[in-house]
C-alpha positions in Angstrom: -71.7 -4.1 -60.2 -70.5 -7.2 -58.3 -66.8 -7.6 -57.6 -65.0 -10.0 -60.0 -64.3 -13.5 -58.8 -60.6 -14.3 -58.9 -59.4 -17.9 -58.6 -56.0 -18.4 -57.0 -54.3 -21.8 -57.2 -52.9 -23.4 -54.0 -50.1 -25.4 -52.6 -50.7 -29.0 -51.6 -48.5 -29.8 -48.6 -48.6 -31.4 -45.1 -49.5 -28.8 -42.5 -50.0 -28.6 -38.7 -52.6 -26.7 -36.8 -53.9 -27.3 -33.3 -53.7 -31.1 -32.6 -53.8 -31.9 -36.4 -51.1 -32.7 -38.9 -52.7 -33.5 -42.3 -52.3 -32.9 -46.0 -53.7 -29.4 -46.7 -54.4 -27.1 -49.6 -52.5 -24.0 -48.6 -52.3 -20.4 -49.8 -50.2 -17.7 -48.1 -52.6 -15.1 -46.8 -50.8 -12.3 -48.8 -52.4 -13.6 -52.1 -56.1 -13.2 -51.2 -55.2 -9.9 -49.4 -53.7 -8.5 -52.6 -56.7 -9.6 -54.6 -59.1 -8.1 -52.1 -57.1 -4.8 -51.9 -57.3 -4.6 -55.7 -61.1 -4.9 -55.7 -61.6 -8.6 -56.3 -63.0 -11.6 -54.4 -60.4 -14.4 -54.0 -61.4 -18.1 -54.2 -58.9 -20.9 -53.6 -58.4 -23.5 -56.4 -56.8 -26.6 -54.9 -55.5 -29.3 -57.3 -58.4 -31.2 -59.0 -58.9 -33.4 -62.0 -57.5 -31.6 -65.0 -60.5 -32.4 -67.1 -62.5 -30.1 -64.9 -60.3 -27.0 -65.6 -62.5 -25.6 -68.3 -65.6 -25.8 -66.1 -63.8 -24.1 -63.3 -62.4 -21.3 -65.5 -65.9 -20.7 -66.9 -67.1 -19.7 -63.4 -64.2 -17.3 -62.8 -63.6 -13.7 -64.0 -59.8 -14.1 -63.8 -57.2 -16.6 -62.8 -54.0 -16.3 -60.7 -51.5 -19.1 -60.8 -49.5 -18.8 -57.5 -45.9 -19.4 -56.7 -44.5 -22.6 -55.2 -42.6 -25.7 -56.2 -40.3 -26.0 -59.2 -42.0 -27.1 -62.4 -41.1 -30.7 -63.2 -38.4 -30.6 -66.0 -40.1 -33.5 -67.8 -42.8 -30.9 -68.7 -40.4 -29.1 -70.9 -38.3 -32.0 -72.1 -35.2 -31.5 -69.9 -33.2 -33.7 -67.6 -33.5 -32.8 -63.9 -30.8 -30.6 -62.5 -29.7 -31.8 -59.0 -30.6 -28.3 -57.7 -34.2 -28.6 -59.0 -36.7 -29.2 -56.2 -39.0 -32.3 -55.9 -41.9 -32.5 -58.4 -45.4 -31.4 -57.6 -47.2 -33.6 -60.1 -50.7 -32.8 -59.1 -50.1 -29.0 -59.2 -48.3 -29.2 -62.5 -51.2 -31.1 -64.2 -54.0 -29.0 -62.7 -52.4 -25.7 -63.3 -51.3 -26.5 -66.8 -54.9 -27.4 -67.5 -56.2 -24.2 -65.9 -53.8 -22.1 -67.9 -54.8 -23.8 -71.1 -58.5 -23.3 -70.3 -58.0 -19.6 -69.4 -56.0 -18.9 -72.7 -58.7 -20.7 -74.7 -61.5 -18.8 -73.1 -59.8 -15.4 -73.0 -60.1 -15.3 -69.3 -57.6 -12.8 -67.8 -54.6 -14.7 -66.3 -51.7 -13.7 -64.0 -48.9 -16.1 -63.2 -46.7 -15.3 -60.2 -43.2 -16.7 -60.0 -43.9 -20.5 -60.6 -47.1 -19.3 -62.3 -45.1 -17.3 -64.8 -42.7 -20.2 -65.4 -45.7 -22.6 -65.9 -47.3 -20.2 -68.4 -44.1 -20.3 -70.4 -43.9 -24.1 -70.3 -47.6 -24.4 -71.2 -46.8 -22.6 -74.5 -43.8 -24.7 -75.3 -41.1 -22.7 -73.6 -38.2 -23.9 -71.4 -36.7 -22.9 -68.1 -33.2 -22.2 -66.6 -33.2 -24.7 -63.7 -30.8 -22.8 -61.5 -30.0 -19.1 -61.1 -28.0 -17.5 -58.3 -28.6 -14.1 -56.8 -32.4 -13.8 -56.9 -33.1 -14.6 -53.2 -32.0 -13.1 -50.0 -31.1 -16.6 -48.6 -33.2 -19.5 -47.5 -36.7 -18.3 -46.7 -35.7 -14.6 -47.2 -37.0 -12.4 -50.0 -34.6 -10.2 -51.9 -35.3 -7.0 -53.7 -34.1 -6.0 -57.1 -35.1 -3.6 -59.9 -37.0 -4.7 -63.0 -37.4 -2.6 -66.1 -40.4 -2.7 -68.4 -40.1 -3.3 -72.1 -41.6 -0.3 -73.8 -44.9 -0.8 -75.5 -45.9 -3.9 -73.5 -48.9 -4.4 -71.3 -46.7 -4.5 -68.3 -45.2 -1.2 -69.3 -48.6 0.3 -69.6 -49.5 -0.9 -66.1 -46.3 0.3 -64.4 -44.3 2.4 -66.7 -41.0 2.7 -64.9 -38.2 0.7 -63.4 -39.4 -0.6 -60.1 -37.9 -2.5 -57.1 -39.7 -5.7 -56.5 -39.7 -8.5 -53.9 -38.1 -11.6 -55.4 -37.5 -15.2 -54.3 -36.7 -17.7 -57.1 -33.8 -19.8 -58.4 -35.3 -20.7 -61.8 -36.2 -18.4 -64.7 -37.5 -18.4 -68.3 -35.0 -19.7 -70.9 -36.7 -20.1 -74.3 -39.9 -18.2 -74.6 -43.1 -20.1 -75.2 -44.9 -19.6 -78.5 -46.9 -16.4 -78.6 -45.2 -14.8 -75.5 -43.0 -11.8 -75.4 -40.7 -10.6 -72.6 -42.1 -7.5 -71.0 -39.6 -6.8 -68.2 -36.0 -7.7 -67.3 -33.8 -7.6 -64.2 -30.5 -5.7 -64.4 -28.7 -9.0 -65.1 -30.9 -9.6 -68.1 -33.2 -12.2 -66.5 -36.7 -12.2 -68.0 -38.9 -10.9 -65.2 -42.2 -10.6 -67.0 -43.8 -12.3 -70.0 -47.1 -11.7 -71.7 -49.3 -12.8 -74.6 -48.3 -11.0 -77.8 -51.8 -11.2 -79.3 -53.5 -8.8 -76.9 -55.0 -11.4 -74.6 -54.7 -10.5 -70.9 -52.1 -13.1 -70.0 -49.2 -11.8 -67.9 -46.6 -13.5 -65.9 -44.3 -11.9 -63.4 -41.2 -13.6 -61.9 -41.4 -11.7 -58.6 -44.0 -11.8 -55.8 -46.3 -8.7 -55.9 -48.2 -10.1 -52.9 -45.1 -9.5 -50.7 -44.7 -5.9 -51.8 -46.6 -2.6 -51.6 -47.2 -2.0 -55.4 -50.8 -3.2 -56.3 -50.7 -2.1 -60.0 -50.3 -5.6 -61.6 -53.1 -7.1 -59.6 -55.2 -4.0 -60.1 -54.7 -4.4 -63.8 -55.9 -8.0 -63.6 -59.0 -7.1 -61.6 -59.8 -4.3 -64.0 -59.6 -6.7 -66.9 -61.8 -9.2 -65.0 -64.4 -6.4 -64.3 -64.7 -5.6 -68.0 
């Protein structure tokens, strides 16, 4: 049986290599490595025209929405907090369209950090625009414990409180329609959300690609394989 094809969204930023400095579609190497280690084939999905999202999702076995820039507060009807980062309009539009297409098609979906927040926003939820204590400093990952909510998909995948690598300053506020919280940090922050109707749609606030626990990605790849 062929390995499942897992699409992973990308950053869109200036980059420098060799003698070149150009706009680039970027993805930290840890993302495809985690997909590959879990048994999938990773393909990069740089921002494109949102109307193409359904066609792209139809060619995938699962979708990963990667971390990155803060979601533009206009997407959830809020005024911009001064501590919110600059908007990434192309990513927001493209990834919201991909999420909508994946949910409509029943394609397994995993949102990581920004990806979890965007899943929440796609379903009408809102975000806390600034939160202290969930990074280890600028450019440094922190570690804290997240505890599963019993009976959730995340609980079935992991099953116990786990230390996870984290780097974020925003979080879920009001849950989107049809989502339930499936893990919390010790301070009560929502650390995972998932579809309440049984669809394989899960978001985690931390960065599993930066850790050593493959179970969340293995769950996605298993769902993609079936």
